[in-house]
N, C-alpha and C positions, 0 to 999 in steps of 0.2 A: 565411486564403484568400481570404474575400472582398474586402480590400483588396488584395491582389496581384493579383486578376481585374481589379478595376476599374480599378487603377492601367495594367495591361496594356492594357484597352480604351482608355484616355485616351491613352497612348503615342504622340506623333506623329512617334516617328523611323523609325516603319516602316509607313506608310500603306498600301504594297502590299500586305504580309502580312496587314493587318487586313482589307484589303478581301478577299481570297481566303479568310480565316477566317470572315468573315460571310458570305460566298456559299456556305458549306457547309451554311447551314441548308436551303436550297432544294432542292440536290440529294439531301439525305439523305432530306427527306419525301418528294419525287416519287419516290424508290425505292421507299419503305415503300409508299407509295399503291400504286404500279406493281404490285409485285408482290404486294400485298394480303396482305402478312405481318400487319399490323393493319388492322383495318376501322373501329374507332372512331376519329374524327377527333379528338377529344381526346386519346385514347391516342399516337396519330400526332405529334401536338403535344408532349406529353409527352417520347417518346422521342428527338425531334429534339432539343427542347433541352436535354435531359439530356446527349446526346452532345456537342453543340457548346460546353456548358458544360465538360464533363470535358476535352475538346481544349483549350481555351483556357486551363483550369487548367494542364494538365500543359505546355503553352508557355510559359505564365507562370513556372512553377518553372522550366524549362529555361534561359530567358533570364535570369533573377534568377540562378540556380547559377553561367551562365556568365559573369556579371558579379563572381562570387567572393561572393554572399551564401549564408552558410550555411543551407541548406534542411532541414537534419535536424530541428530543431525541429518545423517544419510534417508534416513526413513522420511522426514519430513521434508527433505528436499534440500536441506542446508548444505554449506561447505564446512569441511572441517577449518579451513582457514579460507574464509571469505566464501565465494559461491561456487569454486571450482568443482568440488564432488556433487554437489546439488545439482549444478545444471547439467554434469556429466549424468547423473542418474535421470535427470529430467529427460535428456536425449535419447537416452538407451531404452526408457521407457516408452518414449513415443516412436522410436524407430520400431519396437516390436509391435505395438498397436498396429503402425502402419503397414507393418511386414504381412501382418494376420488381416489386415484390410484387404490388401493385394491380392492374397490368396483366395479369399471369398469372392471380392468383386471381380478378379480377372479382366482387367481393363487391357490388358495386352497380354500376349505369349511370345515364345521363344522366337527370334528372327525378325519380329516385328519394329517398325521404325517409330520411335516415340520422340516427341519433341517436350522439353522442359525450358522455359526460360530462352536462354543462348545456347543451350544443348541440344543437340539431334543426333540419333544414330539407331544403331540396330541392337536389339536385346541380345545379348549373347549370355546372360548367365543374371543370377540373384542370390545374396545370401542374406544373413539377416539384418545387415544394415545397408547394403548397397545394391542397387541394379547397375549390372555390368554392359556398359554400352561400346559398342565398336563406332567410333566416327573417322571420318577423313583424316585427321589429326593423329588418332591411336585411340587406344583404349582408355575409359575414362571411367570413375566410378561417381554415379549418381547417390546421394543419400536417398533411401527410402521415404523418410520424413519429407523432404523437400519435394518428391516427386508426389506425394500423398496431397501435400498442402496446394501444391500447385491444381491438381485435379478435383481436389475437395472432400477425398475420402475421410480424411480425419474428421470433418465436420459431422461423418455419420456417426462416428464413436462419441464425442463430445457432446452434441445436441441429445442423444438416445440416452446417455448415463450422468450428466451432468445439469443441474437447474439452471434456467436462465432467468435474471429478474425482468420484470416490465421497466421499459424508461420513456421519458417522454422527450420528442424530439421538441427542437426550437429554443427560443430563450422566453425568460419570463418579461414582463412590461406590467407597468402600473394597471392597464388596460385590461389586465387579467382578473383583476379584482373587481367583484361585483358592487363594492363599497370601497372604491381607492382613499381610503382615508389613513394615513401614514403619520407616525410620530416624527416630529421635527429632527433632523441628522444631530446628532452630538459633535462630532468629528468631520474634519475636512480633509486631512491628509493622513494618510497612513504608511508607516515604514514595518514591513513584514519580514522578519529574520528567522530564518529556519538553520539551526544548528543539526545537522545530521548525525542521527543517534544520540540526541540529547535524551538520555534516559532521565526519569523523575528524579532520583536520588541524587543526579550530579547538580541538580539546582538547589534542591530542598535539603539534602544532607548538611550534616555540621562540617564535615569534613569539604564541603564543595568550596571551590575556589570563585564563586560568584558572588563576592561580599558586596560590591554595589548594590546587584538586584536585591541581596536578603536585606540591606538596609532601607532599600526603597519598600519591600514588602511591610518593614517594621514599621516605618513611617505611615503607612496607609497610601502609598503613592502607585504600590503595584498589586495587582490581584493574583495570586498564586493557584495554580490548578496542577493535579495529576490528570493528564488527558489520555485516556484509552483508546490506541488504535486497532484494527483489526487483521487479521493475517490475508495475504501476504506481507510481511513487514520489510518489503524492500521499496526504494524510494520511489520509483514511477508510479505505482499504484496509491501510494500514501500522498504523494503530490495531487493527485487526482481526486482524492478523497477531500483533502485539505482546501481545495478550490472549488468543489462542485457539492460536497457536502452528501455523496454518495460512495459507498464502499465497493470497488470493484471487486467482482467475483475471478475465480481462477478460470471460468469460462470466458468472462470477459476479456481477459487477457491472452487466453489460448487464441481465440475465433477471431481476433483482430489482427489482422496483418502488420497493421501501421499500428502498432500498440501505444506509442508515444503519443500520436495525435490525440490532442483534446477535442473531442465530438460533441460533448455535452456542456449546457449550460454551466456557467461557472461566476464566481464573484468578481474574476479580473474581467470577464466580458462584460458585466454589469457596470463595473467602473467606465470601460470604453465606452458604452453605449449611453452612459452620461457624460460624454466628452471629458472624460478624466485621461490624464497621462500616467504612463508606468514607464518605470526604469528599473533593469534588471542587471544583476552581478551575482555568479555564482555557477553552481552544477548546471553543466548545460543541457539536464535533462529539461528544463524550463522552456528553453529556446527549440529544442526538438518538438516540444510538446504544442507550443504556441506559434512556432515559426517566427522567421527573422524579421520581418517586417511588424510584429505587434506590439513590441515595445519601442518606448522613444529612443532610448538607448538601450544596448545591453553588451554584455560580453561573458562568454561561457569558460567554464573551467572543467577538466575532466577528472572522472573519478576514478580512472583505470590506474593511476599511478599510486598505489597505497602507500609506498613507503613516503611519499612526498606528504610531511605534516605541516609544513611552513610557509613555500611558495603558493601552495594553491589556495590558502587564505590571504595571504598578501596580496594575491591578484584579484582579491575581492575587495578588502580593503583600501587600496589604494585609489580608488575611486571616490571615496569618501572626500577629500578634500575639496573635489570640485563640485560634488552632486548636493552636500550640506549647504553650499553657498548659492546653488540653482533653485530659482522659484518658480520652475517650467514643469514640474510634475507634481502629482498627486499622490501617487503611490511609487515607493523603493522596496523592492523584493531583494533581499541577499540571502544567498544559500552557501552556507560553510561547510566543507568537506574535511577539515584537518582533524578533528575530534573523531571522527568515523574511522579516518585512516590510523588513528593511534589506535584505537580499540581493535581494529582488525590486525595490525600487524603486532600489537605488544601485550594486549589484553586492556581491562581498565585500570588494571591496577600498574600500569606504567608510571614510570617517573616523570613522564611528558604530561600527564594528565592534568594535574593541579594546574601548571603553567598554562595549558591550553584554555583551561575553566578563566583563568586570569586575564587571557588575553581577549577572549570574547566578551567577559565581564566589562573590560576596559571599552571595548568598540559600543558596548548598550551605552556606558556612562558618556562616551562622546556624543553618541547621537541623541540622547535624552538631553543633554546638556545644550548642543546645540539648536535644537528643536522643543525651546521650552514653550512655544504657542500652546495654551490649553487645547488648541483643536486639533493637534496632532496626537495620535493614536501610536503607540509604538507595542509590537506583540512579538513575543520571542516563543520558539515552539521547535520541538525535534519532529522529524517526522516519523521516526519510531525509536523503540529503545534496542538495546544490545544485551547479549547475555555475558557473563562475568569473562567469558573465554575470548570474547570479541567477535561472535557472530549474530547474525539477525536473519530474518527471512521465515521464521516459523510463527509459533504462536505459544510461547512461554511467556509468562506474566512480565518478565524481565523486558522481552522484545515488545511487548504493548504497550509499556508503561512510559509516556513521553512527559518531559516537562513542558509546562504553558505557563507564561507571564503576560499579563497586560499592564502597560504600565503608561500612567497619565497623571498629571497633577489633579484632575477632575475625581480620581477616583478616593482622593482623602476624605472626601465628605461622606464616603458609604459606612465611614467607622470602621470597628474592628472586623478582621476576616475570621470568616467561619471554618470550623473545623469539621471536614466531611468523611473524616475517619469511622467516625461512628455511625454512619448510614451508608451501609454497603448492601442493602439489600437488594436482590438481583444481581448483585457482580459475583463474579467467580470466587472460590473459596481461597484460592491461593492469592488473590489479590490482598486481602487482609494479612496473611503472612510476610508478602513483599513490603506492605506498607509499616508492618509492625519492625520490619529490619532496619528501615531506615531512621537512623538517630537524627532526630530533627525538632526545634524548637517551632517550627513555622507552622501554622494553620491553614491548612489548603483543601481544596474541595475537589471532586472527583466529576470528571464531565467525560463526554465521548469527544473522540478528535473532530468528528463529523460537523459537532456543536460549534464549531469556530465559524462557520460558512453562514448560517440565520445570524448568529451574533453580529458579525462584520457589516452583513446587509442593513442590518436593522440599525445600526450604530451610523450608518452612513448613509440611510436614507434611500437605500437601494431596494429594487426587486428581488426576492429571494430566488435562487436557481430551481429551475422546475424538478430536478431530481434529488434535490435536498431531502435528507432524512433526519436531520440534525435538528435539535430545539435550540431556542436562545437561551445562552447560559444565566440561570435563574439570579445570579449575585448582579452581573451585569444589568438585568432587567430592573435592579433596585435604584438606577439613575433616572428612573421615569416617576413621574407622578403617576396616579392610578389611571388616569384617562389614557396616556399614553401607554403604560404598560398593557392595557386590555388592548389597544388597536395593535401593540407589536405580538400579543400572543395570539389575536385573531389573523392576523396576517401569516404567521407561521402555520396556523392550524390549517387556515384555507389552503396552504400551498401543498402542507402533507396529504390534506383530503383529495387532492387531484389526483395524487400518486395513487392513492388508495382506489380512487373511481376507475383509473387505467386499469387496475389490477381486477377489480369487478367485472368491468367489460370484457376483458379476455378471458373470463372465468378462471384465473389462476389465484383467485383469493379465497382463502378459508372462511369458514361462516363468522369467525369472529369481524370480518371485515365490515359486515353490515351492522353488527352493534357498535362497532366502533364509530361508524359513520352517523349512525343514529346520535350517540353521545356528543359528537363534533355539531351537529345540527342544534341540539339541545343548549350548547354552550351559548348563543346568541340570548338565550334568557336567564342565563346563568348570573348573577349579580356578583357572587365571591369569584375574586380575582385569583385566588388560591386554588378554587376548584377548576378554572378554565386551566390554569399552569399544569394541575394533575393531569387532565384530559391530554394536554399537548405533550408531556411526558410519558404517558402511556402510547399515544401515536406514534411518538417519534421511536419507540423502543420497538413498538410492532413493525414498524417499516423497515428499520435497520436490521431486524433480526431476520425479517422475512426476506430482505433483498440480499442478505450476506451467507445463505443456505449452502452457497455453493463453495464456501471457505470454511476453514475449521473453527467450529465455536465450541465453547465450553460451557 
């Protein structure tokens, strides 16, 4: 955004328009002063400069839009290359909001001495982005947003205008269930691989380099899914969704000063609570989220060096020689960044893409071959998708559609995979268009990204995290006999019912909540398993969509 506005300022093609635009500052300032809407001179300057800047930004985007430049990445907070522009827009907008909050709240005035963090000084001025402080060391510029966050003024805006979902504190235990009757665990070890920006067609498409994976799908040893994420499609909130079963809203991220920290129940905690050991290698977001002491062994890689598409993955893979021989872990999590870096730096049609597919495919083949034990489950998933231009963060169907594969010899007994492309009821219209664009002979089903959580917990005999809004994947449910199917469904339903109850208790739930709760209660007398599954799907959809109203839905 800053680049666009500056480019607009320098544009020599429209000198008359520039002259009129810059002349706005004087009449705006005169009007505010004459009407005495604001008496403080510095506040007058703040409002004036903010107004002019906003007008310039709007005109700049309009001009660029009329010239054919796609402005959606800017408007939705994305980056033209990566996140640079998106984060610039976010910070500018936040500073504007914070500046006006300061205007109306007036927590300090000129010559007051204020303190924010390690900074303390006398207020000598304020403009659209900074509070000017005179300190013993000299004059410093304190970002308005930083000060507002310190004193809590930004909360006023976010809590007033953005919805907040209800969340349950604490962690699920088997004792939470009125009838703790659980299906026996099918698996005892888990390898969970995240390939950053693994869009669905990167795996399912005929031009994919995941040849081993596709062979396993054809043989019935792997179950393929298109997993639909929710915005914002950036790594940290998507990891939170993948482990907790709850989609963070924009407000959840904004209000949390320590946004990386995982504060809610999640399947990693459930494994730890069951005395299982977890090792991790890859994107250091996980280590920031869970803390250094959480994993038995770990090493993080950084996502900042986007040009690094080789070493960033080698630094993950080099641990496999030792870990595949070790018997002291129950869960191994790997998060690869190389494919994402290629997409950001060169786009999805880069010559490096297919070799990177093949590299990841060889890693999956190696792990699958070394862990032939039928009690080991291998899951491969993307955290989000990506646009053809190499961007993510928004809500386009390309950014939401991720590949998801469950691999185990045990899946062979399930028979032929089902084709879910004919059952898109309730899905976005552009999903059908996107799926039709994938040239593929693979039959796959459509699931929600958060469905992974309840599915893993049922397969490993663990309590489902308290804030999970996902449902056990119906195809996976086919691994159980009718008795255990019903147990699994009831566990999932009871857990989601607790979420609905929490909404009812705080009066934040619409009338449909009561009707849905009544249906869930009646499930105890329902003999048809398919009917119970239908109610679970309905409840999961309701809670998921209700909790995600703070995000962009279609």
